[in-house]
C-alpha angles and dihedrals in degrees: 000000000000118000131194114197089338095307124114108262103167143287137281137172149098124311135175115236142138122261121185088345097307126110109241143165107245126207103216137173142170123192117192137217120317093004090072119105095027100102096258095123092052093049091046092049092051089050091050091052089051089052090050089054091050089051088051093234116173095225147340130215136198131187140190143162111292095246095050094104094168092059091045089054090051090052091050092047088055090053100258120136132206110273106173148311114275140174114240125175088355093301133102113259138171118235121214123191139192120193108207 
């Protein structure tokens, strides 16, 4: 859970899922309403990467629609780099990856 001045602002963390047929650990987040645009997603993503390192994971991935520039910036801030274009849920996405 992500909080902003004690109020619920969204969620962030690590999740197991499948992307393009491969099992992965996904770095995911969702920031709601007025909390958007305040850097919370970036800070939460960096914290999730730190947790992945503590868990000694080999890598984390994250993905979004190609035109979601805000999410792509969050991924890059957390240290992930563009890996490739994929199709997810029937839509084009970009996949970012960080080998730990």
